[in-house]
All heavy atoms as a GROMACS GRO file, in nm:
protein
  545
    1MET      N    1  -2.823   0.337  -2.381
    1MET     CA    2  -2.684   0.382  -2.380
    1MET      C    3  -2.663   0.485  -2.268
    1MET      O    4  -2.562   0.479  -2.199
    1MET     CB    5  -2.650   0.441  -2.517
    1MET     CG    6  -2.511   0.490  -2.530
    1MET     SD    7  -2.407   0.354  -2.577
    1MET     CE    8  -2.258   0.440  -2.607
    2LEU      N    9  -2.757   0.573  -2.253
    2LEU     CA   10  -2.746   0.675  -2.149
    2LEU      C   11  -2.755   0.612  -2.010
    2LEU      O   12  -2.685   0.655  -1.917
    2LEU     CB   13  -2.855   0.782  -2.166
    2LEU     CG   14  -2.848   0.900  -2.070
    2LEU    CD1   15  -2.718   0.976  -2.088
    2LEU    CD2   16  -2.967   0.992  -2.090
    3THR      N   17  -2.836   0.509  -1.994
    3THR     CA   18  -2.849   0.445  -1.862
    3THR      C   19  -2.719   0.374  -1.823
    3THR      O   20  -2.682   0.374  -1.706
    3THR     CB   21  -2.966   0.344  -1.861
    3THR    OG1   22  -2.948   0.251  -1.966
    3THR    CG2   23  -3.098   0.414  -1.876
    4VAL      N   24  -2.650   0.315  -1.922
    4VAL     CA   25  -2.522   0.251  -1.893
    4VAL      C   26  -2.421   0.356  -1.849
    4VAL      O   27  -2.347   0.336  -1.752
    4VAL     CB   28  -2.470   0.174  -2.017
    4VAL    CG1   29  -2.329   0.123  -1.994
    4VAL    CG2   30  -2.564   0.060  -2.052
    5PHE      N   31  -2.419   0.468  -1.917
    5PHE     CA   32  -2.329   0.577  -1.881
    5PHE      C   33  -2.359   0.627  -1.740
    5PHE      O   34  -2.268   0.646  -1.659
    5PHE     CB   35  -2.339   0.692  -1.982
    5PHE     CG   36  -2.260   0.813  -1.940
    5PHE    CD1   37  -2.122   0.815  -1.953
    5PHE    CD2   38  -2.324   0.923  -1.887
    5PHE    CE1   39  -2.050   0.926  -1.913
    5PHE    CE2   40  -2.252   1.034  -1.847
    5PHE     CZ   41  -2.115   1.036  -1.860
    6LEU      N   42  -2.486   0.650  -1.711
    6LEU     CA   43  -2.523   0.701  -1.578
    6LEU      C   44  -2.492   0.600  -1.468
    6LEU      O   45  -2.448   0.637  -1.359
    6LEU     CB   46  -2.670   0.740  -1.577
    6LEU     CG   47  -2.707   0.862  -1.661
    6LEU    CD1   48  -2.858   0.884  -1.660
    6LEU    CD2   49  -2.634   0.985  -1.611
    7ALA      N   50  -2.517   0.473  -1.496
    7ALA     CA   51  -2.486   0.369  -1.397
    7ALA      C   52  -2.335   0.362  -1.372
    7ALA      O   53  -2.290   0.353  -1.256
    7ALA     CB   54  -2.539   0.234  -1.444
    8THR      N   55  -2.256   0.368  -1.478
    8THR     CA   56  -2.111   0.365  -1.465
    8THR      C   57  -2.061   0.487  -1.388
    8THR      O   58  -1.976   0.477  -1.299
    8THR     CB   59  -2.044   0.359  -1.603
    8THR    OG1   60  -2.096   0.247  -1.675
    8THR    CG2   61  -1.894   0.349  -1.592
    9PHE      N   62  -2.115   0.602  -1.421
    9PHE     CA   63  -2.078   0.726  -1.352
    9PHE      C   64  -2.112   0.717  -1.204
    9PHE      O   65  -2.032   0.757  -1.118
    9PHE     CB   66  -2.148   0.845  -1.417
    9PHE     CG   67  -2.112   0.976  -1.354
    9PHE    CD1   68  -1.991   1.037  -1.385
    9PHE    CD2   69  -2.197   1.037  -1.263
    9PHE    CE1   70  -1.956   1.158  -1.326
    9PHE    CE2   71  -2.163   1.157  -1.204
    9PHE     CZ   72  -2.042   1.218  -1.235
   10ALA      N   73  -2.228   0.663  -1.172
   10ALA     CA   74  -2.270   0.650  -1.032
   10ALA      C   75  -2.177   0.556  -0.956
   10ALA      O   76  -2.138   0.583  -0.841
   10ALA     CB   77  -2.414   0.601  -1.024
   11ILE      N   78  -2.139   0.445  -1.018
   11ILE     CA   79  -2.048   0.350  -0.953
   11ILE      C   80  -1.912   0.414  -0.927
   11ILE      O   81  -1.857   0.403  -0.817
   11ILE     CB   82  -2.034   0.221  -1.038
   11ILE    CG1   83  -2.166   0.144  -1.034
   11ILE    CG2   84  -1.919   0.135  -0.988
   11ILE    CD1   85  -2.172   0.028  -1.129
   12PHE      N   86  -1.859   0.484  -1.026
   12PHE     CA   87  -1.731   0.551  -1.007
   12PHE      C   88  -1.741   0.659  -0.900
   12PHE      O   89  -1.649   0.677  -0.820
   12PHE     CB   90  -1.680   0.613  -1.138
   12PHE     CG   91  -1.604   0.516  -1.222
   12PHE    CD1   92  -1.662   0.454  -1.331
   12PHE    CD2   93  -1.472   0.486  -1.193
   12PHE    CE1   94  -1.592   0.364  -1.408
   12PHE    CE2   95  -1.400   0.396  -1.270
   12PHE     CZ   96  -1.460   0.335  -1.379
   13ALA      N   97  -1.850   0.732  -0.898
   13ALA     CA   98  -1.869   0.835  -0.796
   13ALA      C   99  -1.873   0.774  -0.656
   13ALA      O  100  -1.815   0.828  -0.561
   13ALA     CB  101  -1.997   0.914  -0.823
   14LEU      N  102  -1.939   0.659  -0.642
   14LEU     CA  103  -1.943   0.592  -0.511
   14LEU      C  104  -1.806   0.543  -0.469
   14LEU      O  105  -1.769   0.552  -0.351
   14LEU     CB  106  -2.043   0.476  -0.515
   14LEU     CG  107  -2.190   0.515  -0.516
   14LEU    CD1  108  -2.277   0.391  -0.537
   14LEU    CD2  109  -2.228   0.585  -0.387
   15VAL      N  110  -1.729   0.491  -0.563
   15VAL     CA  111  -1.594   0.445  -0.532
   15VAL      C  112  -1.507   0.562  -0.488
   15VAL      O  113  -1.434   0.553  -0.388
   15VAL     CB  114  -1.531   0.372  -0.653
   15VAL    CG1  115  -1.382   0.348  -0.634
   15VAL    CG2  116  -1.602   0.240  -0.678
   16ILE      N  117  -1.513   0.671  -0.559
   16ILE     CA  118  -1.434   0.789  -0.523
   16ILE      C  119  -1.478   0.844  -0.387
   16ILE      O  120  -1.394   0.882  -0.305
   16ILE     CB  121  -1.444   0.897  -0.633
   16ILE    CG1  122  -1.372   0.847  -0.759
   16ILE    CG2  123  -1.386   1.029  -0.587
   16ILE    CD1  124  -1.395   0.933  -0.882
   17LEU      N  125  -1.606   0.845  -0.361
   17LEU     CA  126  -1.657   0.890  -0.233
   17LEU      C  127  -1.606   0.800  -0.121
   17LEU      O  128  -1.562   0.847  -0.015
   17LEU     CB  129  -1.811   0.892  -0.233
   17LEU     CG  130  -1.877   0.931  -0.101
   17LEU    CD1  131  -1.850   1.077  -0.069
   17LEU    CD2  132  -2.026   0.905  -0.108
   18GLY      N  133  -1.611   0.669  -0.142
   18GLY     CA  134  -1.562   0.575  -0.042
   18GLY      C  135  -1.413   0.592  -0.014
   18GLY      O  136  -1.369   0.589   0.101
   19MET      N  137  -1.336   0.613  -0.120
   19MET     CA  138  -1.192   0.633  -0.102
   19MET      C  139  -1.164   0.763  -0.027
   19MET      O  140  -1.076   0.768   0.060
   19MET     CB  141  -1.122   0.633  -0.238
   19MET     CG  142  -1.118   0.496  -0.302
   19MET     SD  143  -1.056   0.496  -0.471
   19MET     CE  144  -0.896   0.570  -0.453
   20SER      N  145  -1.238   0.867  -0.058
   20SER     CA  146  -1.215   0.994   0.010
   20SER      C  147  -1.256   0.986   0.156
   20SER      O  148  -1.190   1.043   0.243
   20SER     CB  149  -1.289   1.107  -0.060
   20SER     OG  150  -1.430   1.086  -0.054
   21LEU      N  151  -1.363   0.914   0.187
   21LEU     CA  152  -1.402   0.897   0.327
   21LEU      C  153  -1.296   0.818   0.404
   21LEU      O  154  -1.266   0.850   0.519
   21LEU     CB  155  -1.538   0.827   0.337
   21LEU     CG  156  -1.659   0.912   0.302
   21LEU    CD1  157  -1.785   0.827   0.307
   21LEU    CD2  158  -1.670   1.030   0.396
   22GLY      N  159  -1.241   0.717   0.340
   22GLY     CA  160  -1.134   0.641   0.404
   22GLY      C  161  -1.012   0.727   0.432
   22GLY      O  162  -0.949   0.717   0.538
   23TYR      N  163  -0.981   0.816   0.340
   23TYR     CA  164  -0.867   0.907   0.360
   23TYR      C  165  -0.897   1.004   0.472
   23TYR      O  166  -0.812   1.030   0.558
   23TYR     CB  167  -0.836   0.982   0.231
   23TYR     CG  168  -0.732   1.090   0.250
   23TYR    CD1  169  -0.598   1.058   0.263
   23TYR    CD2  170  -0.769   1.223   0.259
   23TYR    CE1  171  -0.503   1.156   0.283
   23TYR    CE2  172  -0.675   1.323   0.279
   23TYR     CZ  173  -0.542   1.288   0.290
   23TYR     OH  174  -0.448   1.385   0.310
   24ILE      N  175  -1.016   1.060   0.474
   24ILE     CA  176  -1.053   1.158   0.576
   24ILE      C  177  -1.053   1.095   0.715
   24ILE      O  178  -1.004   1.153   0.811
   24ILE     CB  179  -1.191   1.220   0.543
   24ILE    CG1  180  -1.178   1.310   0.419
   24ILE    CG2  181  -1.244   1.300   0.661
   24ILE    CD1  182  -1.311   1.355   0.364
   25ILE      N  183  -1.104   0.975   0.726
   25ILE     CA  184  -1.114   0.909   0.857
   25ILE      C  185  -0.977   0.866   0.908
   25ILE      O  186  -0.943   0.890   1.024
   25ILE     CB  187  -1.210   0.789   0.849
   25ILE    CG1  188  -1.352   0.840   0.828
   25ILE    CG2  189  -1.201   0.703   0.975
   25ILE    CD1  190  -1.452   0.731   0.796
   26LYS      N  191  -0.896   0.804   0.824
   26LYS     CA  192  -0.767   0.751   0.870
   26LYS      C  193  -0.656   0.856   0.873
   26LYS      O  194  -0.556   0.838   0.940
   26LYS     CB  195  -0.723   0.635   0.781
   26LYS     CG  196  -0.806   0.511   0.801
   26LYS     CD  197  -0.746   0.395   0.729
   26LYS     CE  198  -0.822   0.270   0.759
   26LYS     NZ  199  -0.761   0.154   0.699
   27ARG      N  200  -0.668   0.962   0.796
   27ARG     CA  201  -0.566   1.066   0.787
   27ARG      C  202  -0.430   1.008   0.751
   27ARG      O  203  -0.327   1.048   0.801
   27ARG     CB  204  -0.554   1.142   0.918
   27ARG     CG  205  -0.672   1.223   0.954
   27ARG     CD  206  -0.672   1.349   0.874
   27ARG     NE  207  -0.783   1.434   0.919
   27ARG     CZ  208  -0.840   1.522   0.843
   27ARG    NH1  209  -0.798   1.539   0.721
   27ARG    NH2  210  -0.937   1.595   0.889
   28LYS      N  211  -0.430   0.910   0.666
   28LYS     CA  212  -0.306   0.846   0.621
   28LYS      C  213  -0.289   0.875   0.473
   28LYS      O  214  -0.382   0.856   0.394
   28LYS     CB  215  -0.314   0.696   0.646
   28LYS     CG  216  -0.187   0.622   0.619
   28LYS     CD  217  -0.200   0.477   0.659
   28LYS     CE  218  -0.071   0.405   0.631
   28LYS     NZ  219  -0.082   0.263   0.661
   29SER      N  220  -0.172   0.920   0.434
   29SER     CA  221  -0.151   0.955   0.294
   29SER      C  222  -0.150   0.830   0.207
   29SER      O  223  -0.114   0.721   0.251
   29SER     CB  224  -0.021   1.032   0.277
   29SER     OG  225   0.087   0.949   0.313
   30ILE      N  226  -0.187   0.848   0.084
   30ILE     CA  227  -0.190   0.739  -0.012
   30ILE      C  228  -0.046   0.708  -0.052
   30ILE      O  229   0.032   0.797  -0.082
   30ILE     CB  230  -0.273   0.776  -0.135
   30ILE    CG1  231  -0.417   0.803  -0.092
   30ILE    CG2  232  -0.268   0.668  -0.240
   30ILE    CD1  233  -0.504   0.860  -0.201
   31GLN      N  234  -0.010   0.578  -0.051
   31GLN     CA  235   0.128   0.538  -0.080
   31GLN      C  236   0.131   0.446  -0.200
   31GLN      O  237   0.032   0.381  -0.233
   31GLN     CB  238   0.187   0.466   0.040
   31GLN     CG  239   0.194   0.554   0.163
   31GLN     CD  240   0.244   0.479   0.283
   31GLN    OE1  241   0.253   0.358   0.281
   31GLN    NE2  242   0.276   0.551   0.388
   32GLY      N  243   0.246   0.438  -0.259
   32GLY     CA  244   0.266   0.348  -0.372
   32GLY      C  245   0.269   0.203  -0.327
   32GLY      O  246   0.272   0.172  -0.208
   33SER      N  247   0.271   0.113  -0.422
   33SER     CA  248   0.263  -0.028  -0.388
   33SER      C  249   0.399  -0.095  -0.374
   33SER      O  250   0.406  -0.212  -0.338
   33SER     CB  251   0.182  -0.102  -0.495
   33SER     OG  252   0.249  -0.095  -0.618
   34CYS      N  253   0.507  -0.028  -0.400
   34CYS     CA  254   0.638  -0.090  -0.390
   34CYS      C  255   0.667  -0.126  -0.245
   34CYS      O  256   0.678  -0.040  -0.160
   34CYS     CB  257   0.747   0.002  -0.442
   34CYS     SG  258   0.910  -0.070  -0.434
   35GLY      N  259   0.675  -0.254  -0.218
   35GLY     CA  260   0.699  -0.298  -0.083
   35GLY      C  261   0.573  -0.304   0.001
   35GLY      O  262   0.578  -0.343   0.116
   36GLY      N  263   0.460  -0.267  -0.054
   36GLY     CA  264   0.336  -0.266   0.022
   36GLY      C  265   0.290  -0.404   0.062
   36GLY      O  266   0.242  -0.425   0.173
   37ILE      N  267   0.306  -0.500  -0.025
   37ILE     CA  268   0.260  -0.636   0.006
   37ILE      C  269   0.353  -0.702   0.107
   37ILE      O  270   0.311  -0.791   0.181
   37ILE     CB  271   0.246  -0.719  -0.122
   37ILE    CG1  272   0.160  -0.842  -0.096
   37ILE    CG2  273   0.382  -0.762  -0.175
   37ILE    CD1  274   0.115  -0.912  -0.222
   38THR      N  275   0.477  -0.656   0.117
   38THR     CA  276   0.568  -0.715   0.214
   38THR      C  277   0.530  -0.678   0.356
   38THR      O  278   0.570  -0.746   0.450
   38THR     CB  279   0.714  -0.672   0.188
   38THR    OG1  280   0.721  -0.530   0.191
   38THR    CG2  281   0.763  -0.724   0.055
   39SER      N  282   0.455  -0.571   0.375
   39SER     CA  283   0.409  -0.537   0.510
   39SER      C  284   0.310  -0.641   0.562
   39SER      O  285   0.287  -0.649   0.682
   39SER     CB  286   0.346  -0.398   0.511
   39SER     OG  287   0.229  -0.397   0.433
   40LEU      N  288   0.253  -0.719   0.473
   40LEU     CA  289   0.164  -0.827   0.513
   40LEU      C  290   0.240  -0.956   0.540
   40LEU      O  291   0.181  -1.057   0.576
   40LEU     CB  292   0.060  -0.853   0.404
   40LEU     CG  293  -0.032  -0.738   0.369
   40LEU    CD1  294  -0.118  -0.773   0.249
   40LEU    CD2  295  -0.119  -0.702   0.487
   41GLY      N  296   0.371  -0.952   0.521
   41GLY     CA  297   0.453  -1.070   0.543
   41GLY      C  298   0.470  -1.155   0.418
   41GLY      O  299   0.526  -1.264   0.424
   42LEU      N  300   0.422  -1.108   0.306
   42LEU     CA  301   0.434  -1.181   0.180
   42LEU      C  302   0.549  -1.124   0.099
   42LEU      O  303   0.570  -1.004   0.094
   42LEU     CB  304   0.304  -1.170   0.100
   42LEU     CG  305   0.178  -1.216   0.170
   42LEU    CD1  306   0.056  -1.180   0.087
   42LEU    CD2  307   0.182  -1.365   0.192
   43GLU      N  308   0.623  -1.210   0.037
   43GLU     CA  309   0.733  -1.166  -0.048
   43GLU      C  310   0.686  -1.160  -0.194
   43GLU      O  311   0.605  -1.239  -0.237
   43GLU     CB  312   0.853  -1.260  -0.036
   43GLU     CG  313   0.920  -1.255   0.099
   43GLU     CD  314   0.985  -1.122   0.130
   43GLU    OE1  315   1.036  -1.056   0.037
   43GLU    OE2  316   0.985  -1.084   0.248
   44LYS      N  317   0.738  -1.065  -0.266
   44LYS     CA  318   0.707  -1.056  -0.408
   44LYS      C  319   0.830  -1.001  -0.480
   44LYS      O  320   0.916  -0.941  -0.417
   44LYS     CB  321   0.586  -0.966  -0.435
   44LYS     CG  322   0.614  -0.819  -0.425
   44LYS     CD  323   0.495  -0.739  -0.472
   44LYS     CE  324   0.535  -0.595  -0.492
   44LYS     NZ  325   0.549  -0.559  -0.626
   45VAL      N  326   0.833  -1.020  -0.607
   45VAL     CA  327   0.941  -0.966  -0.686
   45VAL      C  328   0.910  -0.819  -0.711
   45VAL      O  329   0.806  -0.784  -0.765
   45VAL     CB  330   0.955  -1.040  -0.821
   45VAL    CG1  331   1.063  -0.976  -0.905
   45VAL    CG2  332   0.982  -1.187  -0.796
   46CYS      N  333   0.999  -0.735  -0.668
   46CYS     CA  334   0.977  -0.590  -0.680
   46CYS      C  335   1.054  -0.539  -0.802
   46CYS      O  336   1.172  -0.566  -0.816
   46CYS     CB  337   1.022  -0.519  -0.554
   46CYS     SG  338   0.981  -0.343  -0.555
   47ASP      N  339   0.987  -0.464  -0.887
   47ASP     CA  340   1.050  -0.406  -1.004
   47ASP      C  341   1.122  -0.276  -0.972
   47ASP      O  342   1.178  -0.213  -1.059
   47ASP     CB  343   0.945  -0.381  -1.112
   47ASP     CG  344   0.881  -0.510  -1.161
   47ASP    OD1  345   0.945  -0.615  -1.148
   47ASP    OD2  346   0.768  -0.504  -1.211
   48CYS      N  347   1.119  -0.238  -0.845
   48CYS     CA  348   1.180  -0.112  -0.805
   48CYS      C  349   1.332  -0.125  -0.802
   48CYS      O  350   1.385  -0.225  -0.754
   48CYS     CB  351   1.131  -0.071  -0.666
   48CYS     SG  352   0.952  -0.055  -0.659
   49PRO      N  353   1.404  -0.024  -0.852
   49PRO     CA  354   1.550  -0.031  -0.850
   49PRO      C  355   1.606  -0.025  -0.709
   49PRO      O  356   1.714  -0.077  -0.683
   49PRO     CB  357   1.593   0.090  -0.933
   49PRO     CG  358   1.477   0.183  -0.926
   49PRO     CD  359   1.354   0.098  -0.913
   50GLU      N  360   1.536   0.038  -0.618
   50GLU     CA  361   1.581   0.052  -0.480
   50GLU      C  362   1.461   0.038  -0.388
   50GLU      O  363   1.355   0.092  -0.418
   50GLU     CB  364   1.646   0.189  -0.461
   50GLU     CG  365   1.708   0.208  -0.327
   50GLU     CD  366   1.779   0.342  -0.315
   50GLU    OE1  367   1.830   0.392  -0.417
   50GLU    OE2  368   1.780   0.395  -0.205
   51PRO      N  369   1.475  -0.035  -0.277
   51PRO     CA  370   1.361  -0.051  -0.186
   51PRO      C  371   1.317   0.083  -0.128
   51PRO      O  372   1.397   0.175  -0.112
   51PRO     CB  373   1.416  -0.141  -0.076
   51PRO     CG  374   1.542  -0.199  -0.126
   51PRO     CD  375   1.592  -0.109  -0.232
   52CYS      N  376   1.189   0.091  -0.095
   52CYS     CA  377   1.136   0.214  -0.036
   52CYS      C  378   1.187   0.226   0.108
   52CYS      O  379   1.244   0.134   0.164
   52CYS     CB  380   0.984   0.214  -0.040
   52CYS     SG  381   0.908   0.077   0.047
   53ASP      N  382   1.166   0.342   0.170
   53ASP     CA  383   1.218   0.369   0.303
   53ASP      C  384   1.164   0.271   0.407
   53ASP      O  385   1.239   0.224   0.493
   53ASP     CB  386   1.186   0.512   0.345
   53ASP     CG  387   1.260   0.614   0.262
   53ASP    OD1  388   1.366   0.579   0.206
   53ASP    OD2  389   1.213   0.730   0.252
   54ALA      N  390   1.036   0.240   0.400
   54ALA     CA  391   0.977   0.147   0.496
   54ALA      C  392   1.040   0.009   0.483
   54ALA      O  393   1.068  -0.058   0.583
   54ALA     CB  394   0.826   0.139   0.475
   55ARG      N  395   1.066  -0.033   0.361
   55ARG     CA  396   1.129  -0.164   0.337
   55ARG      C  397   1.272  -0.164   0.390
   55ARG      O  398   1.316  -0.260   0.451
   55ARG     CB  399   1.126  -0.195   0.187
   55ARG     CG  400   1.202  -0.318   0.147
   55ARG     CD  401   1.120  -0.440   0.165
   55ARG     NE  402   1.190  -0.553   0.105
   55ARG     CZ  403   1.170  -0.677   0.135
   55ARG    NH1  404   1.074  -0.707   0.219
   55ARG    NH2  405   1.238  -0.772   0.079
   56LYS      N  406   1.346  -0.054   0.370
   56LYS     CA  407   1.482  -0.045   0.420
   56LYS      C  408   1.484  -0.054   0.573
   56LYS      O  409   1.569  -0.121   0.630
   56LYS     CB  410   1.547   0.086   0.376
   56LYS     CG  411   1.584   0.091   0.230
   56LYS     CD  412   1.645   0.225   0.198
   56LYS     CE  413   1.672   0.242   0.052
   56LYS     NZ  414   1.724   0.375   0.020
   57LYS      N  415   1.390   0.015   0.639
   57LYS     CA  416   1.383   0.011   0.785
   57LYS      C  417   1.353  -0.130   0.833
   57LYS      O  418   1.412  -0.177   0.930
   57LYS     CB  419   1.276   0.108   0.835
   57LYS     CG  420   1.314   0.253   0.825
   57LYS     CD  421   1.201   0.341   0.875
   57LYS     CE  422   1.231   0.488   0.852
   57LYS     NZ  423   1.118   0.572   0.892
   58ARG      N  424   1.260  -0.197   0.766
   58ARG     CA  425   1.224  -0.332   0.806
   58ARG      C  426   1.341  -0.427   0.786
   58ARG      O  427   1.369  -0.513   0.871
   58ARG     CB  428   1.103  -0.381   0.727
   58ARG     CG  429   1.046  -0.512   0.782
   58ARG     CD  430   0.912  -0.544   0.720
   58ARG     NE  431   0.921  -0.586   0.583
   58ARG     CZ  432   0.944  -0.712   0.544
   58ARG    NH1  433   0.960  -0.807   0.632
   58ARG    NH2  434   0.948  -0.743   0.416
   59MET      N  435   1.413  -0.413   0.676
   59MET     CA  436   1.528  -0.499   0.650
   59MET      C  437   1.638  -0.475   0.755
   59MET      O  438   1.700  -0.571   0.803
   59MET     CB  439   1.583  -0.473   0.509
   59MET     CG  440   1.491  -0.524   0.399
   59MET     SD  441   1.531  -0.468   0.233
   59MET     CE  442   1.700  -0.514   0.213
   60ALA      N  443   1.661  -0.349   0.792
   60ALA     CA  444   1.761  -0.319   0.894
   60ALA      C  445   1.720  -0.376   1.030
   60ALA      O  446   1.802  -0.431   1.104
   60ALA     CB  447   1.781  -0.168   0.904
   61ARG      N  448   1.591  -0.365   1.062
   61ARG     CA  449   1.541  -0.419   1.188
   61ARG      C  450   1.556  -0.571   1.193
   61ARG      O  451   1.597  -0.628   1.294
   61ARG     CB  452   1.394  -0.380   1.205
   61ARG     CG  453   1.338  -0.409   1.341
   61ARG     CD  454   1.196  -0.354   1.357
   61ARG     NE  455   1.154  -0.275   1.243
   61ARG     CZ  456   1.036  -0.286   1.183
   61ARG    NH1  457   0.947  -0.371   1.226
   61ARG    NH2  458   1.004  -0.212   1.079
   62GLU      N  459   1.525  -0.638   1.082
   62GLU     CA  460   1.539  -0.784   1.076
   62GLU      C  461   1.686  -0.825   1.087
   62GLU      O  462   1.718  -0.924   1.154
   62GLU     CB  463   1.479  -0.837   0.946
   62GLU     CG  464   1.329  -0.832   0.942
   62GLU     CD  465   1.272  -0.871   0.806
   62GLU    OE1  466   1.351  -0.895   0.712
   62GLU    OE2  467   1.149  -0.877   0.795
   63ALA      N  468   1.776  -0.751   1.024
   63ALA     CA  469   1.919  -0.782   1.033
   63ALA      C  470   1.968  -0.765   1.176
   63ALA      O  471   2.047  -0.845   1.227
   63ALA     CB  472   1.998  -0.693   0.938
   64LEU      N  473   1.921  -0.660   1.244
   64LEU     CA  474   1.960  -0.637   1.383
   64LEU      C  475   1.908  -0.748   1.474
   64LEU      O  476   1.978  -0.795   1.563
   64LEU     CB  477   1.907  -0.501   1.430
   64LEU     CG  478   1.948  -0.455   1.569
   64LEU    CD1  479   2.099  -0.442   1.579
   64LEU    CD2  480   1.881  -0.323   1.602
   65GLN      N  481   1.786  -0.793   1.450
   65GLN     CA  482   1.729  -0.902   1.529
   65GLN      C  483   1.807  -1.031   1.508
   65GLN      O  484   1.833  -1.105   1.603
   65GLN     CB  485   1.582  -0.922   1.496
   65GLN     CG  486   1.492  -0.813   1.548
   65GLN     CD  487   1.348  -0.830   1.503
   65GLN    OE1  488   1.317  -0.913   1.419
   65GLN    NE2  489   1.259  -0.748   1.558
   66LYS      N  490   1.845  -1.059   1.384
   66LYS     CA  491   1.925  -1.179   1.355
   66LYS      C  492   2.061  -1.170   1.425
   66LYS      O  493   2.111  -1.268   1.477
   66LYS     CB  494   1.945  -1.196   1.204
   66LYS     CG  495   1.824  -1.250   1.133
   66LYS     CD  496   1.854  -1.268   0.986
   66LYS     CE  497   1.733  -1.318   0.912
   66LYS     NZ  498   1.760  -1.336   0.768
   67GLU      N  499   2.120  -1.052   1.423
   67GLU     CA  500   2.250  -1.032   1.486
   67GLU      C  501   2.240  -1.054   1.637
   67GLU      O  502   2.328  -1.114   1.697
   67GLU     CB  503   2.302  -0.891   1.457
   67GLU     CG  504   2.441  -0.865   1.507
   67GLU     CD  505   2.487  -0.727   1.470
   67GLU    OE1  506   2.482  -0.691   1.351
   67GLU    OE2  507   2.528  -0.653   1.561
   68ARG      N  508   2.133  -1.006   1.698
   68ARG     CA  509   2.114  -1.024   1.842
   68ARG      C  510   2.092  -1.171   1.877
   68ARG      O  511   2.134  -1.215   1.982
   68ARG     CB  512   1.995  -0.941   1.890
   68ARG     CG  513   2.025  -0.794   1.894
   68ARG     CD  514   1.908  -0.717   1.946
   68ARG     NE  515   1.935  -0.575   1.947
   68ARG     CZ  516   1.844  -0.483   1.967
   68ARG    NH1  517   1.719  -0.516   1.990
   68ARG    NH2  518   1.877  -0.355   1.967
   69ARG      N  519   2.027  -1.245   1.792
   69ARG     CA  520   2.004  -1.387   1.817
   69ARG      C  521   2.133  -1.466   1.812
   69ARG      O  522   2.152  -1.562   1.885
   69ARG     CB  523   1.905  -1.445   1.714
   69ARG     CG  524   1.765  -1.399   1.735
   69ARG     CD  525   1.672  -1.461   1.635
   69ARG     NE  526   1.546  -1.391   1.633
   69ARG     CZ  527   1.464  -1.386   1.532
   69ARG    NH1  528   1.495  -1.449   1.419
   69ARG    NH2  529   1.352  -1.319   1.539
   70ILE      N  530   2.223  -1.426   1.722
   70ILE     CA  531   2.352  -1.496   1.707
   70ILE      C  532   2.439  -1.473   1.830
   70ILE      O  533   2.506  -1.563   1.878
   70ILE     CB  534   2.423  -1.452   1.577
   70ILE    CG1  535   2.343  -1.499   1.456
   70ILE    CG2  536   2.566  -1.505   1.573
   70ILE    CD1  537   2.394  -1.446   1.324
   71LEU      N  538   2.437  -1.350   1.882
   71LEU     CA  539   2.521  -1.317   1.998
   71LEU      C  540   2.456  -1.372   2.120
   71LEU      O  541   2.476  -1.443   2.196
   71LEU     CB  542   2.535  -1.165   2.015
   71LEU     CG  543   2.603  -1.094   1.899
   71LEU    CD1  544   2.601  -0.944   1.924
   71LEU    CD2  545   2.747  -1.140   1.885
   0.00000   0.00000   0.00000
């Protein structure tokens, strides 16, 4: 029982260490997932009442591009 606990603790510690190293190296803040998958070009149903700022900017940019193509 103790070995299972220690193994689980070690795995979680390695995951936390890996995440912290990724944060330190990239210097990018951790963000929520609302609209995150759309940055990959995939659409999903979002449960958010309002799109996040990045999504709003992308939607405005796409609308502007469509408008320029029409003119």
